Structures are given as structure tokens and as C-alpha cells.
FIBAVEX-132008 format. One record per residue (C-alpha): residue number from 0; x, y, z. Coordinates in steps of 0.2 Angstrom, whole numbers. Each point is the difference from the previous one (the first is absolute). Example, Ala and Ser with C-alpha at 12.3 -4.5 7.8 and 13.67 -1.06 7.14 Angstrom:
FIBAVEX-132008
{atom 0; {62; -22; 39}};
{atom 1; {6; 17; -3}};
//
This chain:
FIBAVEX-132008
{atom 0; {664; 234; 823}};
{atom 1; {-13; 9; -10}};
{atom 2; {3; 0; -19}};
{atom 3; {-6; 17; -2}};
{atom 4; {3; 18; -9}};
{atom 5; {16; 2; 8}};
{atom 6; {6; -16; -2}};
{atom 7; {-3; 2; -19}};
{atom 8; {8; 17; -1}};
{atom 9; {16; -8; 7}};
{atom 10; {0; -17; -9}};
{atom 11; {-1; 12; -19}};
{atom 12; {13; 12; 8}};
{atom 13; {13; -13; 5}};
{atom 14; {-4; -12; -15}};
{atom 15; {0; 16; -11}};
{atom 16; {18; 8; 7}};
{atom 17; {7; -18; -4}};
{atom 18; {-7; 0; -19}};
{atom 19; {7; 18; -3}};
{atom 20; {16; -5; 6}};
{atom 21; {-1; -16; -10}};
{atom 22; {-6; 8; -16}};
{atom 23; {16; 13; 4}};
{atom 24; {12; -13; 1}};
{atom 25; {-7; -7; -16}};
{atom 26; {3; 17; -9}};
{atom 27; {17; 2; 7}};
{atom 28; {7; -16; -7}};
{atom 29; {-6; 3; -16}};
{atom 30; {6; 15; 0}};
{atom 31; {16; -6; 3}};
{atom 32; {9; -3; -15}};
{atom 33; {14; -10; -5}};
{atom 34; {9; 16; -9}};
{atom 35; {10; 12; 9}};
{atom 36; {-5; 17; 0}};
{atom 37; {12; 10; -11}};
{atom 38; {6; 11; 14}};
{atom 39; {9; -11; 9}};
{atom 40; {8; -9; -14}};
{atom 41; {17; 7; 9}};
{atom 42; {-4; -8; 19}};
{atom 43; {-8; -17; -4}};
{atom 44; {8; -17; -9}};
{atom 45; {-16; -12; -8}};
{atom 46; {4; -13; 12}};
{atom 47; {-3; 13; 16}};
{atom 48; {-16; 5; -6}};
{atom 49; {-6; -16; -4}};
{atom 50; {5; -4; 20}};
{atom 51; {-12; 18; 5}};
{atom 52; {-13; -7; -11}};
{atom 53; {1; -18; 9}};
{atom 54; {-1; 9; 17}};
{atom 55; {-14; 10; -4}};
{atom 56; {-10; -14; -5}};
{atom 57; {6; -9; 14}};
{atom 58; {-4; 11; 16}};
{atom 59; {-18; 5; -10}};
{atom 60; {-6; -18; 0}};
{atom 61; {8; 0; 19}};
{atom 62; {-8; 14; 4}};
{atom 63; {-14; -6; -7}};
{atom 64; {-4; -14; 9}};
{atom 65; {6; 4; 14}};
{atom 66; {-16; 14; -1}};
{atom 67; {-11; -16; -7}};
{atom 68; {2; -10; 15}};
{atom 69; {-1; 12; 13}};
{atom 70; {-17; 6; -8}};
{atom 71; {-4; -18; 1}};
{atom 72; {4; -1; 17}};
{atom 73; {-8; 14; 7}};
{atom 74; {-18; -7; -8}};
{atom 75; {2; -15; 7}};
{atom 76; {6; 7; 19}};
{atom 77; {-15; 13; -5}};
{atom 78; {-15; -14; -6}};
{atom 79; {6; -12; 10}};
{atom 80; {-3; 10; 15}};
{atom 81; {19; 5; 6}};
{atom 82; {-5; 16; 4}};
{atom 83; {-14; -4; 14}};
{atom 84; {9; -15; 8}};
{atom 85; {14; 12; 2}};
{atom 86; {-12; 12; 8}};
{atom 87; {-6; -14; 10}};
{atom 88; {15; -6; 4}};
{atom 89; {5; 19; 8}};
{atom 90; {-14; 3; 9}};
{atom 91; {6; -15; 10}};
{atom 92; {18; 4; 2}};
{atom 93; {0; 18; 5}};
{atom 94; {-12; 13; 7}};
{atom 95; {-4; 19; -4}};
{atom 96; {-2; 6; -17}};
{atom 97; {19; 7; -3}};
{atom 98; {9; -18; 7}};
{atom 99; {-12; -10; -9}};
{atom 100; {1; 9; -19}};
{atom 101; {20; 2; 4}};
{atom 102; {-2; -18; 0}};
{atom 103; {-11; -3; -14}};
{atom 104; {10; 10; -12}};
{atom 105; {20; -8; 5}};
{atom 106; {-9; -18; -4}};
{atom 107; {-5; 5; -17}};
{atom 108; {18; 10; -1}};
{atom 109; {7; -16; 6}};
{atom 110; {-10; -11; -12}};
{atom 111; {5; 13; -14}};
{atom 112; {18; -1; 4}};
{atom 113; {0; -19; 2}};
{atom 114; {-8; 0; -18}};
{atom 115; {11; 12; -9}};
{atom 116; {17; -8; 8}};
{atom 117; {2; -15; -13}};
{atom 118; {-3; 14; -17}};
{atom 119; {13; 12; 11}};
{atom 120; {12; -14; 0}};
{atom 121; {-3; -6; -17}};
{atom 122; {2; 19; -6}};
{atom 123; {16; 3; 7}};
{atom 124; {6; -17; 0}};
{atom 125; {-4; -6; -17}};
{atom 126; {-4; 14; -11}};
{atom 127; {7; 11; 3}};
{atom 128; {18; -11; 4}};
{atom 129; {-5; -7; -19}};
{atom 130; {5; 15; -8}};
{atom 131; {15; 8; 12}};
{atom 132; {-8; 12; 12}};
{atom 133; {-2; -8; 17}};
{atom 134; {14; -1; 12}};
{atom 135; {-11; -2; 16}};
{atom 136; {5; -15; 11}};
{atom 137; {-12; -10; 9}};
{atom 138; {8; 8; 15}};
{atom 139; {-5; 17; -5}};
{atom 140; {-16; -3; -8}};
{atom 141; {-8; -9; 17}};
{atom 142; {9; 13; 10}};
{atom 143; {-8; 13; -9}};
{atom 144; {-18; -7; 2}};
{atom 145; {2; -3; 19}};
{atom 146; {5; 20; -1}};
{atom 147; {-15; 3; -9}};
{atom 148; {-11; -10; 11}};
{atom 149; {9; 12; 15}};
{atom 150; {-6; 18; -8}};
{atom 151; {-16; -8; -5}};
{atom 152; {-3; -4; 19}};
{atom 153; {9; 14; 8}};
{atom 154; {-3; 15; -12}};
{atom 155; {-18; -7; -8}};
{atom 156; {-6; -7; 16}};
{atom 157; {-2; 15; 10}};
{atom 158; {-5; 10; -16}};
{atom 159; {-14; -12; -3}};
{atom 160; {-6; -1; 19}};
{atom 161; {-2; 19; -2}};
{atom 162; {-11; 2; -15}};
{atom 163; {-12; -16; 8}};
{atom 164; {-2; 9; 16}};
{atom 165; {-2; 17; -9}};
{atom 166; {-14; -7; -11}};
{atom 167; {-7; -7; 15}};
{atom 168; {1; 15; 12}};
{atom 169; {1; 15; -12}};
{atom 170; {-20; 2; -4}};
{atom 171; {-3; 8; -18}};
{atom 172; {17; 5; 0}};
{atom 173; {9; -14; 0}};
{atom 174; {6; 0; -17}};
{atom 175; {7; 17; 2}};
{atom 176; {9; -5; 16}};
{atom 177; {7; -13; -11}};
{atom 178; {5; 6; -15}};
{atom 179; {11; 14; 10}};
{atom 180; {7; -14; 11}};
{atom 181; {6; -13; -15}};
{atom 182; {7; 18; -8}};
{atom 183; {10; 7; 13}};
{atom 184; {6; -20; 1}};
{atom 185; {4; 2; -17}};
{atom 186; {11; 15; 0}};
{atom 187; {9; -7; 15}};
{atom 188; {3; -13; -7}};
{atom 189; {7; 7; -17}};
{atom 190; {11; 9; 12}};
{atom 191; {8; -14; 9}};
{atom 192; {-2; -13; -11}};
{atom 193; {17; 5; -10}};
{atom 194; {10; 0; 17}};
{atom 195; {-8; -13; 11}};
{atom 196; {-8; -14; -12}};
{atom 197; {9; -1; -15}};
{atom 198; {16; -1; 9}};
{atom 199; {-6; -15; 6}};
{atom 200; {-3; -10; -17}};
{atom 201; {17; 6; -8}};
{atom 202; {15; 8; 3}};
{atom 203; {3; 19; -5}};
{atom 204; {21; 6; 1}};
{atom 205; {5; 18; -5}};
{atom 206; {7; 2; -21}};
{atom 207; {14; 0; -1}};
{atom 208; {10; 17; -2}};
{atom 209; {6; 3; -17}};
{atom 210; {-8; 8; -17}};
{atom 211; {-17; -6; 1}};
{atom 212; {-5; 4; 17}};
{atom 213; {8; 21; 0}};
{atom 214; {-10; -2; -16}};
{atom 215; {-16; -5; 9}};
{atom 216; {3; 11; 14}};
{atom 217; {2; 14; -12}};
{atom 218; {-14; -2; -10}};
{atom 219; {-12; 0; 15}};
{atom 220; {7; 15; 8}};
{atom 221; {-2; 9; -18}};
{atom 222; {-19; -4; 0}};
{atom 223; {-3; 2; 18}};
{atom 224; {-2; -18; 6}};
{atom 225; {5; -1; 18}};
{atom 226; {9; -16; 0}};
{atom 227; {6; -9; 16}};
{atom 228; {8; -18; -5}};
{atom 229; {5; -5; -17}};
{atom 230; {1; -22; 2}};
{atom 231; {0; -14; -10}};
{atom 232; {-10; -15; 7}};
{atom 233; {1; -16; -5}};
{atom 234; {-13; -6; -11}};
{atom 235; {10; -13; -7}};
{atom 236; {-3; -10; 18}};
{atom 237; {-18; -5; -9}};
{atom 238; {-1; 5; -17}};
{atom 239; {11; 5; -16}};
{atom 240; {-13; 11; -5}};
{atom 241; {6; 20; 4}};
{atom 242; {-6; 17; 5}};
{atom 243; {2; 15; 9}};
{atom 244; {-12; 11; 14}};
{atom 245; {0; 15; 10}};
{atom 246; {-9; -3; 17}};
{atom 247; {-1; 12; 14}};
{atom 248; {-9; 16; 2}};
{atom 249; {4; 17; 4}};
{atom 250; {20; 3; 4}};
{atom 251; {1; -20; 5}};
{atom 252; {1; -6; -21}};
{atom 253; {12; -10; -4}};
{atom 254; {3; -10; -19}};
{atom 255; {0; -17; 0}};
{atom 256; {8; -10; -15}};
{atom 257; {-1; -19; -3}};
{atom 258; {21; -7; -2}};
{atom 259; {-9; -9; -15}};
{atom 260; {-3; 17; -7}};
{atom 261; {20; 6; 3}};
{atom 262; {4; -19; -7}};
{atom 263; {-10; 3; -18}};
{atom 264; {0; 17; -4}};
{atom 265; {14; 14; 0}};
{atom 266; {1; 17; 7}};
{atom 267; {-11; 10; -12}};
{atom 268; {-12; -11; 2}};
{atom 269; {-2; -5; 17}};
{atom 270; {-1; 21; 1}};
{atom 271; {-13; 1; -11}};
{atom 272; {-10; -12; 11}};
{atom 273; {3; 7; 14}};
{atom 274; {-8; 19; -7}};
{atom 275; {-14; -12; -3}};
{atom 276; {-5; -4; 17}};
{atom 277; {7; 18; 7}};
{atom 278; {-13; 7; -13}};
{atom 279; {-15; -8; 9}};
{atom 280; {6; 11; 14}};
{atom 281; {3; 16; -11}};
{atom 282; {-18; -1; -8}};
{atom 283; {-8; -6; 14}};
{atom 284; {-7; -17; -4}};
{atom 285; {2; -7; 16}};
{atom 286; {-12; 13; 8}};
{atom 287; {-10; -4; -13}};
{atom 288; {-1; -15; -1}};
{atom 289; {-2; -3; 21}};
{atom 290; {-16; 13; 1}};
{atom 291; {-8; -10; -16}};
{atom 292; {6; -17; 13}};
{atom 293; {-7; 11; 16}};
{atom 294; {-16; 5; -11}};
{atom 295; {-5; -21; -4}};
{atom 296; {2; -3; 16}};
{atom 297; {-12; 12; 6}};
{atom 298; {-12; -6; -15}};
{atom 299; {1; -17; 4}};
{atom 300; {-3; 2; 21}};
{atom 301; {-15; 13; -7}};
{atom 302; {-8; -16; -10}};
{atom 303; {4; -11; 14}};
{atom 304; {-9; 8; 14}};
{atom 305; {-14; -1; -13}};
{atom 306; {-1; -20; -4}};
{atom 307; {5; -4; 21}};
{atom 308; {-17; 4; 2}};
{atom 309; {-7; -12; -15}};
{atom 310; {-6; -15; 8}};
{atom 311; {-1; -7; -16}};
{atom 312; {20; 2; -3}};
{atom 313; {3; -14; 15}};
{atom 314; {-17; -10; -5}};
{atom 315; {9; -7; -16}};
{atom 316; {14; -6; 9}};
{atom 317; {-11; -7; 14}};
{atom 318; {10; 12; 16}};
{atom 319; {-6; 10; 13}};
{atom 320; {5; 19; -4}};
{atom 321; {14; 5; 6}};
{atom 322; {13; 14; -4}};
{atom 323; {14; -13; -3}};
{atom 324; {-12; -9; -12}};
{atom 325; {-6; 16; -7}};
{atom 326; {18; 4; -6}};
{atom 327; {5; -16; -8}};
{atom 328; {-18; 0; -11}};
{atom 329; {-1; 17; -5}};
{atom 330; {18; -5; -7}};
{atom 331; {-8; -10; -12}};
{atom 332; {-15; 11; -3}};
{atom 333; {13; 14; -2}};
{atom 334; {10; -10; -15}};
{atom 335; {-9; 10; -16}};
{atom 336; {0; 16; 8}};
{atom 337; {19; -4; 4}};
{atom 338; {3; -6; -19}};
{atom 339; {-7; 17; -5}};
{atom 340; {12; 9; 12}};
{atom 341; {14; -11; -6}};
{atom 342; {-1; 6; -18}};
{atom 343; {-2; 19; 5}};
{atom 344; {17; -2; 13}};
{atom 345; {11; -11; -13}};
{atom 346; {-4; 14; -12}};
{atom 347; {7; 14; 10}};
{atom 348; {14; -9; 7}};
{atom 349; {6; -3; -19}};
{atom 350; {-3; 18; -6}};
{atom 351; {12; 2; 20}};
{atom 352; {13; -10; -9}};
{atom 353; {0; 8; -17}};
{atom 354; {3; 19; 9}};
{atom 355; {14; -8; 9}};
{atom 356; {6; -8; -13}};
{atom 357; {1; 19; -8}};
{atom 358; {7; 6; 15}};
{atom 359; {13; -10; 2}};
{atom 360; {5; 4; -20}};
{atom 361; {0; 18; 2}};
{atom 362; {8; 1; 19}};
{atom 363; {15; -11; -5}};
{atom 364; {1; 3; -21}};
{atom 365; {2; -18; 2}};
{atom 366; {-15; -4; -12}};
{atom 367; {10; -14; -10}};
{atom 368; {6; -8; 16}};
{atom 369; {-19; -2; 6}};
{atom 370; {-3; -7; -16}};
{atom 371; {13; -13; 0}};
{atom 372; {-3; -4; 20}};
{atom 373; {-18; -4; -3}};
{atom 374; {5; -12; -18}};
{atom 375; {12; -7; 17}};
{atom 376; {-12; -2; 12}};
{atom 377; {-11; -8; -14}};
{atom 378; {11; -13; -4}};
{atom 379; {8; -5; 18}};
{atom 380; {-20; -2; 7}};
{atom 381; {-4; -7; -17}};
{atom 382; {-15; 13; -2}};
{atom 383; {-16; -1; -10}};
{atom 384; {5; 11; -14}};
{atom 385; {-19; 0; -9}};
{atom 386; {-12; -2; 12}};
{atom 387; {-21; 2; -2}};
{atom 388; {-7; 16; 1}};
{atom 389; {-13; -12; 13}};
{atom 390; {16; -3; 12}};
{atom 391; {8; 16; 0}};
{atom 392; {-19; 9; 5}};
{atom 393; {-2; -16; 14}};
{atom 394; {19; -3; 7}};
{atom 395; {12; 13; -7}};
{atom 396; {7; 13; 13}};
{atom 397; {14; 4; -12}};
{atom 398; {-3; 4; -19}};
{atom 399; {5; -16; -13}};
{atom 400; {20; 5; -1}};
{atom 401; {-3; 2; -20}};
{atom 402; {-12; 13; 4}};
{atom 403; {13; 10; 13}};
{atom 404; {12; -1; -13}};
{atom 405; {-11; 8; -12}};
{atom 406; {-5; 13; 12}};
{atom 407; {18; 2; 3}};
{atom 408; {7; 3; -17}};
{atom 409; {-15; 12; -4}};
{atom 410; {9; 12; 13}};
{atom 411; {8; 14; -8}};
{atom 412; {17; -7; -4}};
{atom 413; {14; 3; 7}};
{atom 414; {17; -10; -10}};
{atom 415; {-1; -12; 14}};
{atom 416; {-18; -4; -2}};
{atom 417; {-1; -1; -19}};
{atom 418; {16; -11; 0}};
{atom 419; {-1; -14; 13}};
//
């Protein structure tokens, strides 16, 4: 292993990323004052708001500890010769760049999974349980982990093998073929995930006949939104958090409502939340975000093709040059670029959320219900009402709830919106 310019850049990138996250967490906790914003006085009791502040503090400290320990383990593994030892081990176990590369990545992924399990267990069975969110049994937790492993092997294995084969055989245009292959795979998964994979983890049942179902279908028809099914998902099987989603492409779309959402919100609010999700599709946000994701992949593979030929990158970790090792190490080198892209993607996503809120309020005439729905969601999910701007920029794909409410109130008011 040689400490060179690549070692320095990657080390500084990893430390800088952790330091930025820690500073953002510290500022975020400072911004979380004990005074309840006046906007929420009608839905939040003092005890409940104090609980939300405790939830924020404990979740932040847990996340910081997890990130710090993960970084420490990575650095110890790196500078202790772990990558070099793993490279020698796989060289003795497998022949050929594809099989050897699969084994190299699989062992790294397995080690990371094993190390993350205690954190996942604590997050679910201690932290979330302490604040009344966890409804996951140990059996469900184990089954989810095993199902995730099966999917990684059955779906991720062949995809990775294809990428490694292309990088080794397709010459100077390998990056382009990899990009096209992964882009096609992503679009395929977007189509089949709701129908084939989601039901493996959750149960979906038709929404019962009644007023809410009729109103949702009437709204969808009036806004030229083709929906095949309106379903209820057993979100309460794992958590007390609530949400709604629209999935599928073409005319195979379906609306899925968490059962917790139906338990916690009256009909007008559920319709407003559903309209918000429909708004993302009507305003083509999904296509824009998909296009940005695919463009991101293209940039990643193009830069990867450049650095795969830089021997210094592999010398920094003490391994032989290979496509698999290059994928892993380039992922670390790519950290600063990923951080910059995250700022832009999060900012764009927040703009989409404002637009979807506006669509929902105007298309349903239920701006007031949308506001009260956002308030109730904040209470039920113990959301942070006053996040620091740096945390918002780094982590928030949705605007802070108070900003969303203010944006809704600034619309051309209808009586429903001015008197929520």
C-alpha cells in the first residue's frame, strides 16, 4: 500500500464529508428550540413537542455515532491492509476477472452488512420503539434481512457481473455500454418493482368501497390520471409512520395508502395527500428525476472509465488493478462530487414538492385540508419543525413543513385555504 495523492484526496474527502455532516447535526440541534412555532399551536401539545425534540436529539446522536464508527472501521480496514488482504484472498479462491470481482465485492458487502446489523437492530428495536413507532417483530426483521440478501444476489449479482464483463471487454466505450445497461435496468425495475417486489415485503389490499374511494377515482379521472388500483398497504406492520405513494408506469399506475394514514387522517386530508402524490406524476416530476438520475449515472461511468486506468488509485489500497476494485475505490474518490450533486438534486426535489403541494391545493380546493394534513403528519411522525438551513440543503428532499405551509397560505386564497 502506497500513501499517494489518491490516498490523500480520498482521506480528506471521507473526513470532510463526516465533518460537514457533524457540523450540520450540531447546527440542527441548536436550531431546534424549545418554543413551539405558533403555526402548530392548534395541533401540538407541550408534552408531545418535547417528545419530538427528544426524538430529534436521540436520532441525531445515533446517526452521528453510526457514521463515526463506520468511518473508523473503514479507515482501520484500509490502513490495516484489509483491501490488500481481501484482494489476495479472492485471487486464490476464484479465477477470471468477473468471478473474482464478484467475490471481492460480495465479501465487502457481506462485511458491511454484518457490521450494520447491530445499528439497524438498535434503530428499530430501541430508538424507534422508545418513541412508539416500532411495530416490527424480530421475525419480520430477520425475514426482511434475508429477503434483501436474496434480492441482492438474484438481481444485483447478474447486474454487477454484466458491468464487470463490459468494463473488461468493451474497450474505450465500455463506460457507455455500462451506462446504457444500468439505465435500462433502472427503468425496468421502476416498472416491475411495485408489482413484483413490494408485495414480497408488504400486503396490499383494495381500498374498501365508499366515499373516499369514489372521491379518489373521480379526482384521478378529472385530472387525466390513469389509475388501475387504489390499495391500502400494511405500513403498520413495521412502523407507526404514515405516508401515501403512487407507483407504476403507463396505464398500470396504482395508488397505495398506508393503513396508518387512514387511521390518523380524515377523508379530506387523505384526498389532499393523494392529490399531492398524483401531482408529481401530472407535473412530470418523476420523469425529470429519472432523467437526472440517469444523467448522474452517465457522469459516474464516464469518470470511472478515466480513473480505472490510473494505477495510483489501486496502489493507494495495495491491490492489483481490476474493474471490481476500481468500482469500490472510485466510489470513495467520488465522495466530493456526490456531495455537490446531492445539493442540487435535493434543491430540485424540494421545488417539486412545493409544486405538488400547489397542484393538490388548486386541483382539489382543499388547501386548508392540505395544511392540516401536513400538521398532523408532523405530529404523528415527530418531525423537526425548525431544521437548520444546512441540514435542509444536505439532507432534505422535502421542504421543512413550516415552509410548505407558508407556501400554501401564500397561494391565491380560497375560503378553505384561509380558514384551515
